[in-house]
VMD Tcl script that builds the backbone (N, CA, C; Angstrom):
set m [mol new atoms 507]
animate dup $m
set s [atomselect $m all]
$s set {name element resname resid chain x y z} {
  {N N MET 1 A 0.841 -1.169 0.000}
  {CA C MET 1 A 0.000 0.000 0.000}
  {C C MET 1 A 0.885 1.231 0.000}
  {N N THR 2 A 0.554 2.184 -0.823}
  {CA C THR 2 A 1.290 3.433 -0.900}
  {C C THR 2 A 0.424 4.546 -0.337}
  {N N ILE 3 A 0.998 5.353 0.494}
  {CA C ILE 3 A 0.276 6.502 1.042}
  {C C ILE 3 A 0.666 7.703 0.205}
  {N N ALA 4 A -0.326 8.309 -0.405}
  {CA C ALA 4 A -0.073 9.463 -1.271}
  {C C ALA 4 A 0.320 10.656 -0.420}
  {N N PRO 5 A 1.374 11.359 -0.836}
  {CA C PRO 5 A 1.745 12.554 -0.076}
  {C C PRO 5 A 0.657 13.609 -0.194}
  {N N SER 6 A 0.514 14.375 0.842}
  {CA C SER 6 A -0.472 15.451 0.813}
  {C C SER 6 A 0.124 16.678 1.484}
  {N N THR 7 A -0.497 17.791 1.234}
  {CA C THR 7 A -0.066 19.024 1.873}
  {C C THR 7 A -0.633 19.034 3.277}
  {N N PRO 8 A 0.225 19.170 4.292}
  {CA C PRO 8 A -0.294 19.167 5.659}
  {C C PRO 8 A -1.246 20.334 5.881}
  {N N ALA 9 A -2.325 20.035 6.594}
  {CA C ALA 9 A -3.281 21.081 6.954}
  {C C ALA 9 A -2.787 21.779 8.206}
  {N N PRO 10 A -3.051 23.072 8.324}
  {CA C PRO 10 A -2.706 23.751 9.581}
  {C C PRO 10 A -3.403 23.047 10.742}
  {N N ALA 11 A -2.759 23.036 11.908}
  {CA C ALA 11 A -3.308 22.325 13.064}
  {C C ALA 11 A -4.743 22.739 13.363}
  {N N ALA 12 A -5.063 24.001 13.200}
  {CA C ALA 12 A -6.417 24.478 13.505}
  {C C ALA 12 A -7.444 23.864 12.558}
  {N N ALA 13 A -7.017 23.441 11.365}
  {CA C ALA 13 A -7.947 22.872 10.390}
  {C C ALA 13 A -8.140 21.374 10.586}
  {N N LEU 14 A -7.359 20.740 11.435}
  {CA C LEU 14 A -7.450 19.312 11.666}
  {C C LEU 14 A -8.609 19.020 12.602}
  {N N SER 15 A -9.590 18.288 12.116}
  {CA C SER 15 A -10.757 17.987 12.958}
  {C C SER 15 A -10.420 16.875 13.945}
  {N N GLN 16 A -11.135 16.863 15.063}
  {CA C GLN 16 A -10.960 15.810 16.061}
  {C C GLN 16 A -11.290 14.449 15.467}
  {N N ASP 17 A -12.324 14.396 14.623}
  {CA C ASP 17 A -12.709 13.122 14.007}
  {C C ASP 17 A -11.602 12.579 13.104}
  {N N ARG 18 A -10.976 13.457 12.338}
  {CA C ARG 18 A -9.909 13.026 11.430}
  {C C ARG 18 A -8.683 12.563 12.224}
  {N N PHE 19 A -8.361 13.298 13.285}
  {CA C PHE 19 A -7.246 12.885 14.139}
  {C C PHE 19 A -7.542 11.537 14.792}
  {N N ARG 20 A -8.766 11.373 15.324}
  {CA C ARG 20 A -9.147 10.113 15.976}
  {C C ARG 20 A -9.052 8.950 14.989}
  {N N GLU 21 A -9.474 9.186 13.754}
  {CA C GLU 21 A -9.393 8.140 12.725}
  {C C GLU 21 A -7.945 7.719 12.497}
  {N N ALA 22 A -7.059 8.692 12.332}
  {CA C ALA 22 A -5.648 8.383 12.080}
  {C C ALA 22 A -5.008 7.702 13.299}
  {N N ALA 23 A -5.261 8.217 14.496}
  {CA C ALA 23 A -4.679 7.636 15.708}
  {C C ALA 23 A -5.193 6.215 15.940}
  {N N GLY 24 A -6.421 5.947 15.504}
  {CA C GLY 24 A -7.006 4.620 15.659}
  {C C GLY 24 A -6.311 3.554 14.844}
  {N N HIS 25 A -5.472 3.942 13.910}
  {CA C HIS 25 A -4.714 2.984 13.115}
  {C C HIS 25 A -3.525 2.402 13.886}
  {N N PHE 26 A -3.268 2.938 15.071}
  {CA C PHE 26 A -2.195 2.417 15.907}
  {C C PHE 26 A -2.786 1.366 16.834}
  {N N ALA 27 A -2.429 0.112 16.624}
  {CA C ALA 27 A -2.915 -0.964 17.483}
  {C C ALA 27 A -2.217 -0.888 18.839}
  {N N SER 28 A -2.960 -1.151 19.886}
  {CA C SER 28 A -2.382 -1.118 21.222}
  {C C SER 28 A -2.994 -2.213 22.073}
  {N N GLY 29 A -2.360 -2.435 23.202}
  {CA C GLY 29 A -2.937 -3.314 24.198}
  {C C GLY 29 A -4.002 -2.558 24.972}
  {N N VAL 30 A -4.686 -3.259 25.855}
  {CA C VAL 30 A -5.748 -2.649 26.648}
  {C C VAL 30 A -5.460 -2.913 28.120}
  {N N ALA 31 A -5.514 -1.863 28.904}
  {CA C ALA 31 A -5.269 -1.976 30.335}
  {C C ALA 31 A -6.375 -1.248 31.097}
  {N N VAL 32 A -6.562 -1.664 32.329}
  {CA C VAL 32 A -7.439 -0.932 33.238}
  {C C VAL 32 A -6.558 -0.370 34.346}
  {N N ILE 33 A -6.676 0.938 34.535}
  {CA C ILE 33 A -5.932 1.646 35.569}
  {C C ILE 33 A -6.825 1.721 36.798}
  {N N THR 34 A -6.310 1.303 37.952}
  {CA C THR 34 A -7.118 1.241 39.173}
  {C C THR 34 A -6.388 1.895 40.340}
  {N N THR 35 A -7.179 2.331 41.294}
  {CA C THR 35 A -6.619 2.826 42.547}
  {C C THR 35 A -7.696 2.797 43.621}
  {N N ALA 36 A -7.292 3.071 44.832}
  {CA C ALA 36 A -8.221 3.216 45.950}
  {C C ALA 36 A -7.954 4.571 46.584}
  {N N SER 37 A -9.050 5.295 46.838}
  {CA C SER 37 A -8.920 6.610 47.448}
  {C C SER 37 A -10.192 6.920 48.226}
  {N N GLY 38 A -10.042 7.419 49.422}
  {CA C GLY 38 A -11.196 7.791 50.231}
  {C C GLY 38 A -12.123 6.625 50.516}
  {N N GLY 39 A -11.563 5.422 50.646}
  {CA C GLY 39 A -12.374 4.247 50.938}
  {C C GLY 39 A -13.148 3.713 49.744}
  {N N ARG 40 A -12.843 4.181 48.555}
  {CA C ARG 40 A -13.578 3.774 47.347}
  {C C ARG 40 A -12.598 3.306 46.276}
  {N N LEU 41 A -13.045 2.372 45.433}
  {CA C LEU 41 A -12.240 1.893 44.320}
  {C C LEU 41 A -12.564 2.686 43.058}
  {N N TYR 42 A -11.543 2.964 42.275}
  {CA C TYR 42 A -11.687 3.691 41.014}
  {C C TYR 42 A -10.985 2.901 39.916}
  {N N GLY 43 A -11.511 3.012 38.700}
  {CA C GLY 43 A -10.856 2.350 37.584}
  {C C GLY 43 A -11.344 2.877 36.256}
  {N N THR 44 A -10.470 2.812 35.253}
  {CA C THR 44 A -10.821 3.239 33.909}
  {C C THR 44 A -9.991 2.464 32.892}
  {N N THR 45 A -10.584 2.179 31.756}
  {CA C THR 45 A -9.878 1.519 30.667}
  {C C THR 45 A -8.984 2.528 29.972}
  {N N ALA 46 A -7.779 2.086 29.614}
  {CA C ALA 46 A -6.830 2.982 28.951}
  {C C ALA 46 A -6.015 2.214 27.916}
  {N N SER 47 A -5.749 2.872 26.812}
  {CA C SER 47 A -4.818 2.311 25.834}
  {C C SER 47 A -3.553 3.162 25.756}
  {N N ALA 48 A -3.567 4.325 26.403}
  {CA C ALA 48 A -2.384 5.192 26.449}
  {C C ALA 48 A -1.537 4.795 27.649}
  {N N VAL 49 A -0.904 3.629 27.512}
  {CA C VAL 49 A -0.087 3.034 28.560}
  {C C VAL 49 A 1.170 2.498 27.886}
  {N N THR 50 A 2.329 2.830 28.418}
  {CA C THR 50 A 3.557 2.324 27.810}
  {C C THR 50 A 4.672 2.238 28.843}
  {N N SER 51 A 5.614 1.340 28.581}
  {CA C SER 51 A 6.797 1.303 29.435}
  {C C SER 51 A 7.635 2.534 29.113}
  {N N LEU 52 A 8.292 3.058 30.116}
  {CA C LEU 52 A 9.062 4.288 29.958}
  {C C LEU 52 A 10.551 4.058 30.159}
  {N N SER 53 A 10.894 3.249 31.163}
  {CA C SER 53 A 12.298 3.092 31.518}
  {C C SER 53 A 12.514 1.727 32.163}
  {N N MET 54 A 13.674 1.147 31.901}
  {CA C MET 54 A 14.056 -0.103 32.567}
  {C C MET 54 A 14.805 0.184 33.862}
  {N N GLU 55 A 15.547 1.281 33.896}
  {CA C GLU 55 A 16.341 1.623 35.071}
  {C C GLU 55 A 16.129 3.084 35.412}
  {N N PRO 56 A 15.315 3.411 36.368}
  {CA C PRO 56 A 14.496 2.488 37.145}
  {C C PRO 56 A 13.285 2.028 36.326}
  {N N PRO 57 A 12.636 0.947 36.749}
  {CA C PRO 57 A 11.448 0.496 36.013}
  {C C PRO 57 A 10.322 1.522 36.155}
  {N N MET 58 A 9.891 2.063 35.011}
  {CA C MET 58 A 8.855 3.097 35.031}
  {C C MET 58 A 7.837 2.868 33.921}
  {N N MET 59 A 6.629 3.338 34.168}
  {CA C MET 59 A 5.541 3.308 33.191}
  {C C MET 59 A 5.029 4.724 32.983}
  {N N LEU 60 A 4.387 4.945 31.840}
  {CA C LEU 60 A 3.747 6.211 31.504}
  {C C LEU 60 A 2.303 5.905 31.157}
  {N N ILE 61 A 1.383 6.612 31.776}
  {CA C ILE 61 A -0.041 6.485 31.436}
  {C C ILE 61 A -0.622 7.872 31.239}
  {N N CYS 62 A -1.685 7.942 30.446}
  {CA C CYS 62 A -2.374 9.211 30.207}
  {C C CYS 62 A -3.854 9.024 30.507}
  {N N LEU 63 A -4.420 9.927 31.311}
  {CA C LEU 63 A -5.843 9.896 31.649}
  {C C LEU 63 A -6.459 11.262 31.410}
  {N N ASN 64 A -7.681 11.249 30.901}
  {CA C ASN 64 A -8.402 12.481 30.639}
  {C C ASN 64 A -8.563 13.267 31.933}
  {N N ARG 65 A -8.388 14.574 31.851}
  {CA C ARG 65 A -8.495 15.419 33.044}
  {C C ARG 65 A -9.903 15.437 33.621}
  {N N SER 66 A -10.917 15.017 32.862}
  {CA C SER 66 A -12.283 14.974 33.377}
  {C C SER 66 A -12.596 13.657 34.087}
  {N N SER 67 A -11.645 12.734 34.128}
  {CA C SER 67 A -11.853 11.412 34.709}
  {C C SER 67 A -11.783 11.434 36.232}
  {N N SER 68 A -12.766 10.814 36.877}
  {CA C SER 68 A -12.722 10.711 38.340}
  {C C SER 68 A -11.589 9.787 38.772}
  {N N THR 69 A -11.229 8.817 37.929}
  {CA C THR 69 A -10.090 7.945 38.245}
  {C C THR 69 A -8.800 8.755 38.248}
  {N N ARG 70 A -8.671 9.669 37.331}
  {CA C ARG 70 A -7.496 10.548 37.281}
  {C C ARG 70 A -7.381 11.340 38.579}
  {N N ASP 71 A -8.513 11.887 39.036}
  {CA C ASP 71 A -8.515 12.647 40.287}
  {C C ASP 71 A -8.094 11.762 41.463}
  {N N ALA 72 A -8.596 10.523 41.477}
  {CA C ALA 72 A -8.258 9.592 42.557}
  {C C ALA 72 A -6.776 9.217 42.514}
  {N N LEU 73 A -6.206 9.067 41.320}
  {CA C LEU 73 A -4.771 8.772 41.192}
  {C C LEU 73 A -3.936 9.913 41.758}
  {N N LEU 74 A -4.337 11.139 41.458}
  {CA C LEU 74 A -3.615 12.296 41.988}
  {C C LEU 74 A -3.656 12.293 43.515}
  {N N ASP 75 A -4.806 11.919 44.079}
  {CA C ASP 75 A -4.970 11.890 45.527}
  {C C ASP 75 A -4.183 10.745 46.155}
  {N N ALA 76 A -4.265 9.555 45.567}
  {CA C ALA 76 A -3.648 8.361 46.160}
  {C C ALA 76 A -2.141 8.301 45.962}
  {N N GLY 77 A -1.663 8.769 44.815}
  {CA C GLY 77 A -0.229 8.710 44.537}
  {C C GLY 77 A 0.264 7.348 44.098}
  {N N ARG 78 A -0.585 6.344 44.137}
  {CA C ARG 78 A -0.254 4.984 43.698}
  {C C ARG 78 A -1.413 4.442 42.885}
  {N N PHE 79 A -1.095 3.532 41.971}
  {CA C PHE 79 A -2.145 2.946 41.133}
  {C C PHE 79 A -1.707 1.609 40.578}
  {N N GLY 80 A -2.675 0.886 40.041}
  {CA C GLY 80 A -2.408 -0.394 39.413}
  {C C GLY 80 A -2.678 -0.331 37.928}
  {N N ILE 81 A -1.948 -1.145 37.183}
  {CA C ILE 81 A -2.177 -1.332 35.755}
  {C C ILE 81 A -2.458 -2.807 35.558}
  {N N SER 82 A -3.661 -3.140 35.115}
  {CA C SER 82 A -4.032 -4.519 34.793}
  {C C SER 82 A -4.081 -4.642 33.278}
  {N N ILE 83 A -3.171 -5.435 32.712}
  {CA C ILE 83 A -3.132 -5.646 31.264}
  {C C ILE 83 A -4.089 -6.786 30.951}
  {N N LEU 84 A -5.149 -6.463 30.203}
  {CA C LEU 84 A -6.246 -7.404 30.022}
  {C C LEU 84 A -5.933 -8.523 29.037}
  {N N SER 85 A -6.567 -9.668 29.289}
  {CA C SER 85 A -6.462 -10.818 28.389}
  {C C SER 85 A -7.551 -10.719 27.331}
  {N N VAL 86 A -7.378 -11.469 26.258}
  {CA C VAL 86 A -8.279 -11.405 25.111}
  {C C VAL 86 A -9.732 -11.723 25.487}
  {N N ASP 87 A -9.939 -12.479 26.543}
  {CA C ASP 87 A -11.310 -12.824 26.940}
  {C C ASP 87 A -11.913 -11.822 27.928}
  {N N GLN 88 A -11.301 -10.652 28.079}
  {CA C GLN 88 A -11.806 -9.646 29.018}
  {C C GLN 88 A -12.398 -8.410 28.325}
  {N N GLN 89 A -12.962 -8.592 27.134}
  {CA C GLN 89 A -13.563 -7.465 26.409}
  {C C GLN 89 A -14.693 -6.816 27.203}
  {N N LYS 90 A -15.540 -7.624 27.843}
  {CA C LYS 90 A -16.655 -7.064 28.615}
  {C C LYS 90 A -16.146 -6.190 29.750}
  {N N LEU 91 A -15.070 -6.624 30.383}
  {CA C LEU 91 A -14.479 -5.844 31.464}
  {C C LEU 91 A -13.899 -4.531 30.926}
  {N N ALA 92 A -13.264 -4.593 29.761}
  {CA C ALA 92 A -12.714 -3.378 29.145}
  {C C ALA 92 A -13.831 -2.375 28.865}
  {N N ARG 93 A -14.943 -2.845 28.332}
  {CA C ARG 93 A -16.080 -1.955 28.040}
  {C C ARG 93 A -16.679 -1.386 29.328}
  {N N ARG 94 A -16.812 -2.225 30.341}
  {CA C ARG 94 A -17.380 -1.769 31.612}
  {C C ARG 94 A -16.558 -0.632 32.188}
  {N N PHE 95 A -15.229 -0.795 32.238}
  {CA C PHE 95 A -14.375 0.221 32.833}
  {C C PHE 95 A -14.181 1.428 31.919}
  {N N ALA 96 A -14.539 1.304 30.642}
  {CA C ALA 96 A -14.466 2.443 29.727}
  {C C ALA 96 A -15.643 3.396 29.936}
  {N N GLY 97 A -16.718 2.907 30.534}
  {CA C GLY 97 A -17.907 3.725 30.741}
  {C C GLY 97 A -17.804 4.592 31.981}
  {N N LYS 98 A -18.808 5.422 32.154}
  {CA C LYS 98 A -18.900 6.278 33.337}
  {C C LYS 98 A -19.753 5.581 34.386}
  {N N GLY 99 A -19.599 5.975 35.607}
  {CA C GLY 99 A -20.457 5.453 36.661}
  {C C GLY 99 A -19.674 4.865 37.814}
  {N N PRO 100 A -20.300 4.831 38.987}
  {CA C PRO 100 A -19.622 4.365 40.197}
  {C C PRO 100 A -19.657 2.847 40.384}
  {N N ASP 101 A -20.380 2.115 39.537}
  {CA C ASP 101 A -20.596 0.682 39.760}
  {C C ASP 101 A -19.682 -0.214 38.925}
  {N N LYS 102 A -18.541 0.282 38.508}
  {CA C LYS 102 A -17.643 -0.487 37.643}
  {C C LYS 102 A -17.151 -1.771 38.304}
  {N N PHE 103 A -17.025 -1.777 39.630}
  {CA C PHE 103 A -16.500 -2.942 40.334}
  {C C PHE 103 A -17.597 -3.910 40.783}
  {N N ASP 104 A -18.881 -3.614 40.481}
  {CA C ASP 104 A -19.950 -4.536 40.856}
  {C C ASP 104 A -19.697 -5.910 40.233}
  {N N GLY 105 A -19.639 -6.931 41.082}
  {CA C GLY 105 A -19.411 -8.290 40.604}
  {C C GLY 105 A -17.960 -8.600 40.282}
  {N N VAL 106 A -17.076 -7.638 40.506}
  {CA C VAL 106 A -15.639 -7.844 40.262}
  {C C VAL 106 A -14.934 -7.768 41.610}
  {N N ALA 107 A -14.241 -8.843 41.957}
  {CA C ALA 107 A -13.490 -8.869 43.209}
  {C C ALA 107 A -12.014 -8.695 42.876}
  {N N PRO 108 A -11.517 -7.450 42.920}
  {CA C PRO 108 A -10.115 -7.243 42.553}
  {C C PRO 108 A -9.166 -7.890 43.555}
  {N N ASP 109 A -8.024 -8.300 43.033}
  {CA C ASP 109 A -6.946 -8.760 43.895}
  {C C ASP 109 A -6.317 -7.515 44.508}
  {N N GLN 110 A -5.942 -7.599 45.758}
  {CA C GLN 110 A -5.246 -6.490 46.411}
  {C C GLN 110 A -3.754 -6.831 46.438}
  {N N VAL 111 A -2.960 -6.046 45.735}
  {CA C VAL 111 A -1.520 -6.252 45.691}
  {C C VAL 111 A -0.876 -4.999 46.278}
  {N N ASP 112 A -0.250 -5.164 47.408}
  {CA C ASP 112 A 0.361 -4.027 48.114}
  {C C ASP 112 A -0.640 -2.891 48.325}
  {N N GLY 113 A -1.903 -3.261 48.599}
  {CA C GLY 113 A -2.940 -2.271 48.881}
  {C C GLY 113 A -3.570 -1.632 47.659}
  {N N ILE 114 A -3.205 -2.085 46.463}
  {CA C ILE 114 A -3.744 -1.527 45.221}
  {C C ILE 114 A -4.569 -2.595 44.518}
  {N N PRO 115 A -5.779 -2.241 44.039}
  {CA C PRO 115 A -6.604 -3.234 43.346}
  {C C PRO 115 A -6.074 -3.535 41.945}
  {N N LEU 116 A -5.969 -4.833 41.627}
  {CA C LEU 116 A -5.647 -5.293 40.278}
  {C C LEU 116 A -6.749 -6.253 39.861}
  {N N LEU 117 A -7.090 -6.247 38.584}
  {CA C LEU 117 A -8.212 -7.065 38.120}
  {C C LEU 117 A -7.822 -8.528 37.946}
  {N N PRO 118 A -8.669 -9.432 38.456}
  {CA C PRO 118 A -8.392 -10.856 38.285}
  {C C PRO 118 A -8.530 -11.249 36.809}
  {N N GLY 119 A -7.727 -12.216 36.391}
  {CA C GLY 119 A -7.787 -12.683 35.013}
  {C C GLY 119 A -6.907 -11.916 34.059}
  {N N ALA 120 A -6.303 -10.818 34.526}
  {CA C ALA 120 A -5.399 -10.046 33.669}
  {C C ALA 120 A -4.124 -10.855 33.436}
  {N N ILE 121 A -3.469 -10.610 32.294}
  {CA C ILE 121 A -2.240 -11.354 32.004}
  {C C ILE 121 A -1.017 -10.735 32.677}
  {N N ALA 122 A -1.140 -9.507 33.137}
  {CA C ALA 122 A -0.073 -8.869 33.904}
  {C C ALA 122 A -0.666 -7.740 34.733}
  {N N GLY 123 A -0.011 -7.480 35.832}
  {CA C GLY 123 A -0.410 -6.366 36.673}
  {C C GLY 123 A 0.827 -5.688 37.231}
  {N N MET 124 A 0.713 -4.383 37.426}
  {CA C MET 124 A 1.817 -3.612 37.993}
  {C C MET 124 A 1.252 -2.648 39.029}
  {N N VAL 125 A 1.949 -2.530 40.114}
  {CA C VAL 125 A 1.635 -1.515 41.111}
  {C C VAL 125 A 2.676 -0.422 40.937}
  {N N CYS 126 A 2.194 0.810 40.785}
  {CA C CYS 126 A 3.073 1.937 40.474}
  {C C CYS 126 A 2.892 3.078 41.470}
  {N N ARG 127 A 3.970 3.837 41.660}
  {CA C ARG 127 A 3.942 5.051 42.491}
  {C C ARG 127 A 4.236 6.236 41.569}
  {N N THR 128 A 3.340 7.208 41.570}
  {CA C THR 128 A 3.514 8.384 40.733}
  {C C THR 128 A 4.750 9.163 41.162}
  {N N GLU 129 A 5.611 9.462 40.192}
  {CA C GLU 129 A 6.792 10.285 40.467}
  {C C GLU 129 A 6.581 11.715 39.997}
  {N N SER 130 A 5.871 11.880 38.863}
  {CA C SER 130 A 5.572 13.232 38.392}
  {C C SER 130 A 4.404 13.178 37.418}
  {N N THR 131 A 3.818 14.331 37.208}
  {CA C THR 131 A 2.730 14.469 36.238}
  {C C THR 131 A 2.973 15.722 35.415}
  {N N THR 132 A 2.364 15.727 34.252}
  {CA C THR 132 A 2.367 16.912 33.406}
  {C C THR 132 A 1.050 16.909 32.639}
  {N N THR 133 A 0.758 17.993 31.988}
  {CA C THR 133 A -0.471 18.095 31.221}
  {C C THR 133 A -0.134 18.119 29.741}
  {N N GLY 134 A -0.917 17.364 28.986}
  {CA C GLY 134 A -0.817 17.370 27.531}
  {C C GLY 134 A -2.208 17.472 26.959}
  {N N GLY 135 A -2.588 18.658 26.496}
  {CA C GLY 135 A -3.941 18.841 25.947}
  {C C GLY 135 A -4.998 18.533 26.993}
  {N N THR 136 A -5.878 17.588 26.682}
  {CA C THR 136 A -6.981 17.236 27.577}
  {C C THR 136 A -6.593 16.199 28.627}
  {N N HIS 137 A -5.334 15.771 28.634}
  {CA C HIS 137 A -4.937 14.662 29.485}
  {C C HIS 137 A -3.847 15.029 30.501}
  {N N THR 138 A -3.837 14.267 31.588}
  {CA C THR 138 A -2.738 14.304 32.546}
  {C C THR 138 A -1.854 13.106 32.245}
  {N N VAL 139 A -0.557 13.350 32.145}
  {CA C VAL 139 A 0.426 12.301 31.892}
  {C C VAL 139 A 1.072 11.960 33.232}
  {N N PHE 140 A 1.023 10.682 33.584}
  {CA C PHE 140 A 1.610 10.197 34.831}
  {C C PHE 140 A 2.888 9.438 34.509}
  {N N LEU 141 A 3.992 9.815 35.137}
  {CA C LEU 141 A 5.244 9.080 35.069}
  {C C LEU 141 A 5.383 8.384 36.417}
  {N N ALA 142 A 5.473 7.057 36.380}
  {CA C ALA 142 A 5.393 6.318 37.639}
  {C C ALA 142 A 6.424 5.202 37.720}
  {N N ARG 143 A 6.952 5.024 38.927}
  {CA C ARG 143 A 7.911 3.944 39.193}
  {C C ARG 143 A 7.125 2.667 39.500}
  {N N VAL 144 A 7.523 1.573 38.891}
  {CA C VAL 144 A 6.886 0.275 39.121}
  {C C VAL 144 A 7.472 -0.325 40.391}
  {N N GLU 145 A 6.586 -0.673 41.335}
  {CA C GLU 145 A 7.008 -1.247 42.612}
  {C C GLU 145 A 6.858 -2.767 42.644}
  {N N THR 146 A 5.811 -3.281 42.014}
  {CA C THR 146 A 5.497 -4.708 42.051}
  {C C THR 146 A 4.928 -5.130 40.711}
  {N N VAL 147 A 5.274 -6.331 40.259}
  {CA C VAL 147 A 4.668 -6.887 39.049}
  {C C VAL 147 A 4.170 -8.300 39.326}
  {N N VAL 148 A 3.090 -8.655 38.648}
  {CA C VAL 148 A 2.560 -10.028 38.650}
  {C C VAL 148 A 2.230 -10.372 37.201}
  {N N THR 149 A 2.426 -11.629 36.843}
  {CA C THR 149 A 2.110 -12.069 35.482}
  {C C THR 149 A 1.351 -13.386 35.527}
  {N N ALA 150 A 0.640 -13.654 34.447}
  {CA C ALA 150 A -0.132 -14.892 34.307}
  {C C ALA 150 A -0.126 -15.278 32.830}
  {N N PRO 151 A -0.357 -16.545 32.532}
  {CA C PRO 151 A -0.420 -16.948 31.129}
  {C C PRO 151 A -1.654 -16.365 30.454}
  {N N GLY 152 A -1.609 -16.289 29.149}
  {CA C GLY 152 A -2.762 -15.812 28.396}
  {C C GLY 152 A -2.339 -14.936 27.238}
  {N N GLU 153 A -3.305 -14.588 26.421}
  {CA C GLU 153 A -3.080 -13.739 25.251}
  {C C GLU 153 A -3.657 -12.354 25.519}
  {N N PRO 154 A -3.029 -11.299 24.977}
  {CA C PRO 154 A -3.489 -9.932 25.266}
  {C C PRO 154 A -4.725 -9.531 24.477}
  {N N LEU 155 A -5.498 -8.642 25.064}
  {CA C LEU 155 A -6.598 -7.991 24.367}
  {C C LEU 155 A -5.997 -6.829 23.576}
  {N N ALA 156 A -6.373 -6.707 22.313}
  {CA C ALA 156 A -5.857 -5.636 21.462}
  {C C ALA 156 A -6.971 -4.645 21.141}
  {N N TYR 157 A -6.571 -3.412 20.833}
  {CA C TYR 157 A -7.511 -2.355 20.454}
  {C C TYR 157 A -7.026 -1.749 19.151}
  {N N PHE 158 A -7.921 -1.686 18.144}
  {CA C PHE 158 A -7.549 -1.194 16.822}
  {C C PHE 158 A -8.785 -0.627 16.132}
  {N N ARG 159 A -8.666 0.595 15.632}
  {CA C ARG 159 A -9.755 1.267 14.911}
  {C C ARG 159 A -11.087 1.217 15.652}
  {N N GLY 160 A -11.015 1.466 16.954}
  {CA C GLY 160 A -12.232 1.571 17.764}
  {C C GLY 160 A -12.825 0.251 18.192}
  {N N GLY 161 A -12.135 -0.868 17.954}
  {CA C GLY 161 A -12.678 -2.157 18.336}
  {C C GLY 161 A -11.653 -3.032 19.041}
  {N N PHE 162 A -12.156 -4.032 19.749}
  {CA C PHE 162 A -11.304 -4.981 20.459}
  {C C PHE 162 A -11.088 -6.217 19.599}
  {N N GLY 163 A -9.967 -6.869 19.801}
  {CA C GLY 163 A -9.675 -8.103 19.081}
  {C C GLY 163 A -8.517 -8.816 19.711}
  {N N SER 164 A -7.985 -9.782 18.969}
  {CA C SER 164 A -6.859 -10.546 19.471}
  {C C SER 164 A -5.603 -10.187 18.698}
  {N N PHE 165 A -4.488 -10.553 19.266}
  {CA C PHE 165 A -3.195 -10.281 18.673}
  {C C PHE 165 A -2.702 -11.555 18.011}
  {N N LEU 166 A -2.329 -11.467 16.749}
  {CA C LEU 166 A -1.786 -12.626 16.045}
  {C C LEU 166 A -0.289 -12.432 15.853}
  {N N THR 167 A 0.471 -13.440 16.212}
  {CA C THR 167 A 1.906 -13.387 16.054}
  {C C THR 167 A 2.277 -13.713 14.617}
  {N N ALA 168 A 3.109 -12.865 14.000}
  {CA C ALA 168 A 3.570 -13.117 12.639}
  {C C ALA 168 A 4.518 -14.300 12.641}
  {N N ARG 169 A 4.444 -15.077 11.596}
  {CA C ARG 169 A 5.338 -16.247 11.494}
  {C C ARG 169 A 6.477 -15.977 10.582}
}
mol reanalyze $m
mol bondsrecalc $m
mol representation Tube
mol addrep $m
């Protein structure tokens, strides 16, 4: 496939829909970011999650500034990253929505006092080291304190939908 060159449009002329379409071409894994604050559990689905550093072990996550989970992360200073398995699409959709009942029927594992979702193929407990703002989002740079892993295949996100990851041969 050849991508035809085009004249770049000024940033102000770039619509959110067009940007979302282009960004959706980047396949990513799916994670749920969780924390506990004020005696309550918080969580949200995120695809803006990446490893940042091996020494020290660090992760980078981005959460919308309007997210109550983002507010709880700022308050708690610690959070969990549950990397979902391919059979956890319903859980990904549940945590992507709004509302206080995301944990109904879900008994999270408590790892070092942080909730991680059962059935995930990996989990990390992180401590926020710094934050910055990028557009509509808060970027969290966090040191990884604990990791857990389990067998399974990852849930993938591509062009607005969930699917599985196929290994090239």
